[in-house]
C-alpha positions in Angstrom: 10.6 -34.5 6.4 9.9 -31.3 4.5 11.7 -28.3 6.0 9.5 -25.4 7.1 10.5 -23.1 4.2 9.7 -25.7 1.6 6.4 -26.5 3.2 5.4 -22.9 3.2 6.3 -22.6 -0.5 4.1 -25.7 -1.2 1.2 -24.2 0.8 1.6 -20.9 -1.0 1.5 -22.7 -4.4 -1.7 -24.6 -3.3 -3.4 -21.3 -2.3 -2.5 -19.8 -5.7 -4.0 -22.8 -7.5 -7.3 -22.9 -5.6 -7.6 -19.1 -6.0 -7.2 -19.4 -9.7 -10.3 -21.7 -9.8 -12.4 -19.3 -7.9 -12.7 -21.0 -4.5 -14.3 -18.5 -2.1 -13.1 -18.2 1.5 -15.5 -18.1 4.4 -17.7 -15.1 5.1 -15.6 -12.5 7.0 -18.0 -9.7 7.7 -17.4 -8.2 11.1 -20.8 -9.2 12.5 -23.5 -7.0 11.2 -21.6 -3.7 11.6 -21.5 -1.2 8.8 -21.9 2.5 8.0 -25.3 3.7 7.0 -23.9 4.8 3.6 -24.5 3.7 0.1 -22.0 3.9 -2.8 -23.9 6.9 -4.1 -23.6 8.5 -0.7 -19.8 8.0 -0.6 -19.3 9.0 -4.2 -20.7 12.4 -3.3 -19.2 12.5 0.2 -16.5 9.9 0.7 -16.1 8.4 4.2 -13.2 10.4 5.7 -10.0 8.8 7.1 -8.7 11.4 9.4 -5.0 11.6 9.1 -3.4 12.1 12.5 -0.2 10.2 11.6 3.4 11.1 11.7 5.4 11.2 8.4 6.6 7.6 8.6 3.0 6.3 8.3 1.8 8.6 5.5 2.5 6.3 2.5 0.8 3.4 4.3 -2.4 5.4 4.9 -2.5 6.8 1.3 -1.9 3.3 -0.1 -4.7 1.7 2.1 -7.1 4.4 1.1 -6.4 3.9 -2.6 -6.7 0.1 -2.2 -10.1 0.3 -0.4 -11.4 2.7 -2.9 -11.6 -0.3 -5.3 -14.6 -1.4 -3.2 -18.2 -0.1 -3.1 -17.5 2.0 0.0 -15.6 5.1 -1.1 -13.2 7.0 1.2 -10.7 9.9 1.2 -7.8 10.9 3.4 -8.6 14.1 5.2 -6.9 16.2 7.8 -7.3 14.6 11.2 -9.4 16.3 13.9 -8.4 14.1 16.8 -6.0 14.6 19.7 -3.2 12.7 21.5 -5.8 10.3 22.9 -7.1 9.6 19.4 -10.7 10.5 20.4 -13.3 9.6 17.7 -15.1 12.1 15.4 -18.7 11.5 14.5 -19.2 10.1 11.1 -15.6 9.3 10.2 -12.5 7.2 11.0 -9.7 8.8 12.9 -6.3 7.1 12.2 -3.5 7.7 14.8 -0.1 6.5 15.8 1.7 6.8 19.1 3.9 5.0 21.6 1.0 3.3 23.3 3.3 1.1 25.4 4.6 -2.4 25.8 1.0 -3.8 26.0 1.3 -6.5 23.3 -0.7 -5.0 20.5 0.4 -3.7 17.1 -2.8 -2.1 16.1 -6.4 -1.8 17.1 -9.6 -0.8 15.3 -12.5 0.5 17.4 -16.0 1.2 16.3 -18.9 2.9 18.1 -22.2 1.2 17.0 -25.8 1.6 17.9 -27.4 -1.4 19.5 -30.2 -3.0 17.5 -30.8 -4.9 14.4 -29.1 -2.5 12.0 -25.6 -2.4 13.5 -24.8 1.0 12.1 -21.4 2.5 12.9 -21.4 6.0 14.3 -17.6 6.6 14.4 -14.4 4.7 14.4 -10.7 5.0 15.2 -7.5 3.1 14.3 -4.5 3.2 16.6 -1.0 2.1 15.5 1.5 1.3 18.3 4.9 2.8 17.7 6.3 1.1 20.8 6.5 -2.0 18.5 6.8 -0.3 15.1 10.0 1.4 16.3 11.6 -2.1 16.6 13.6 -3.5 13.7 11.2 -6.5 13.3 8.2 -4.3 12.6 9.7 -1.0 11.4 9.2 -2.0 7.7 6.9 -0.7 5.0 5.5 -4.2 4.6 4.4 -4.5 8.2 3.0 -0.9 8.3 1.1 -1.4 5.0 -0.5 -4.6 6.2 -1.5 -3.3 9.6 -3.0 0.0 8.3 -4.8 -1.8 5.5 -6.2 -4.4 8.0 -7.3 -1.9 10.7 -9.0 0.4 8.1 -10.7 -2.7 6.7 -12.1 -3.5 10.2 -13.6 0.0 10.4 -15.5 -0.6 7.2 -17.1 -3.8 8.6 -14.7 -6.6 7.7 -13.3 -9.3 10.0 -10.3 -11.5 9.2 -10.1 -14.1 6.5 -7.7 -16.1 8.5 -6.1 -15.8 12.0 -3.1 -18.1 11.8 0.3 -16.4 11.6 2.2 -19.3 10.3 0.1 -20.8 7.5 0.3 -19.7 3.8 -0.6 -16.2 3.0 -4.0 -15.7 1.4 -2.9 -12.5 -0.5 -5.0 -10.1 1.6 -4.3 -7.7 4.5 -7.3 -9.3 6.3 -5.1 -12.4 6.9 -2.7 -12.8 9.8 0.9 -13.5 8.8 4.5 -13.4 9.9 5.5 -12.6 6.3 3.6 -9.5 5.1 5.1 -9.1 1.7 5.6 -12.8 1.1 9.4 -12.4 0.6 10.4 -14.8 3.4 8.7 -17.9 2.0 8.1 -17.0 -1.6 4.3 -16.6 -1.1 1.5 -14.2 -1.7 1.7 -10.6 -0.7 -0.6 -9.6 2.3 -0.2 -5.8 2.1 -3.4 -5.2 0.2 -7.1 -6.3 0.0 -8.0 -9.0 -2.4 -11.1 -9.6 -4.5 -12.9 -11.5 -1.7 -12.6 -8.5 0.5 -14.2 -6.3 -2.2 -16.9 -8.9 -2.7 -17.6 -9.1 1.0 -18.1 -5.3 1.2 -20.4 -5.5 -1.8 -22.5 -8.0 0.1 -22.4 -5.9 3.3 -23.5 -2.7 1.6 -25.8 -4.3 -1.0 -29.0 -3.4 0.9 -28.1 0.3 1.0 -27.3 0.3 -2.7 -30.6 -1.1 -3.7 -29.0 -4.1 -5.4 -28.4 -7.7 -4.4 -24.6 -7.6 -4.8 -23.8 -4.0 -3.7 -22.9 -2.6 -7.1 -23.9 1.1 -7.4 -27.7 1.3 -7.6 -30.3 3.8 -6.6 -28.6 4.8 -3.4 -31.1 3.8 -0.8 -28.8 4.7 2.1 -30.5 7.3 4.3 -27.3 9.3 4.6 -27.2 8.9 8.4 -23.5 8.4 8.5 -23.1 11.5 10.8 -25.3 10.7 13.8 -26.0 12.5 17.0 -23.2 12.6 19.6 -22.5 9.2 21.2 -19.7 10.4 23.5 -16.1 9.4 23.9 -14.2 7.2 26.3 -10.6 6.3 26.8 -9.9 2.8 25.5 -6.2 1.9 25.3 -6.0 -1.3 27.3 -7.8 -4.6 27.6 -9.2 -3.6 31.0 -10.9 -0.7 29.2 -12.2 -2.6 26.2 -14.9 -4.5 28.0 -15.8 -8.2 27.7 -13.7 -10.4 25.5 -16.0 -12.2 23.1 -13.7 -13.9 20.6 -10.2 -15.3 20.4 -7.7 -15.7 17.6 -6.1 -18.9 16.4 -3.5 -18.6 19.1 -6.1 -18.5 21.8 -5.6 -14.8 22.6 -8.6 -12.5 23.2 -9.0 -10.5 19.9 -12.5 -9.0 20.0 -14.0 -7.0 22.9 -17.4 -5.3 23.5 -18.0 -2.6 26.0 -21.5 -1.3 26.6 -21.8 2.5 26.9 -24.8 4.6 27.7 -27.6 5.7 25.3 -27.8 2.3 23.5 -24.2 2.4 22.1 -21.5 -0.2 22.2 -17.8 0.2 21.4 -16.2 -2.8 19.7 -12.5 -3.3 19.7 -10.6 -5.5 17.2 -6.9 -6.1 18.3 -3.9 -7.3 16.3 -1.4 -8.7 18.8 2.3 -8.8 18.1 3.7 -12.3 17.8 
């Protein structure tokens, strides 16, 4: 029988081969959720990633911001305006880290969205759990880069390309893995987005750009990325996240919806530790 390491190498090689021939992975938009912003809007006023992070996370956030700026949705790292609870700020993404406890999750992305056919995001937060990232298994630049990249990607409207920790890496941070930089099994690096992520964002934001594929067009976005106040609520544990509506490949609840007042839902995407 093939040993596990050799099998992983073969799988990684197979993924490289099919990628070279342009095989597209499944649609991985996060439902219909997106910011009401066109590329023209975000070129003039980039979506802000509020930096509430300690020094050990700075490089990961700057790197993720740079990577995602290769997409049609432009962003910039800005001074964070949140607090110890990581409360959201209207019209932007707040990114926070803290010792959130031995609760099982590495990171969460939460978006506040208006109910209705448009699915516009009002505000979003990313939380990174130092209770786990202080442990040797996770206290590495590779794990931090992957998780920051993935959670920020969720706040832009992306889901996962794959949710199996033990199969071959797809070469994207939107893929679950136990080998973030690919060094354990000689496979693809999962610390950054890949072209399929950028293509998916082009599709998601195409209608706002006035083009079919999302490339910069006439900028038909209405500029409503900074909506009226939709309120805040503490959301640190599954009991506070609302109804579980999806599970990952391991059968763990990974997506939650909580209905708030005034026609607003808060959606939580959770990345569990192995």
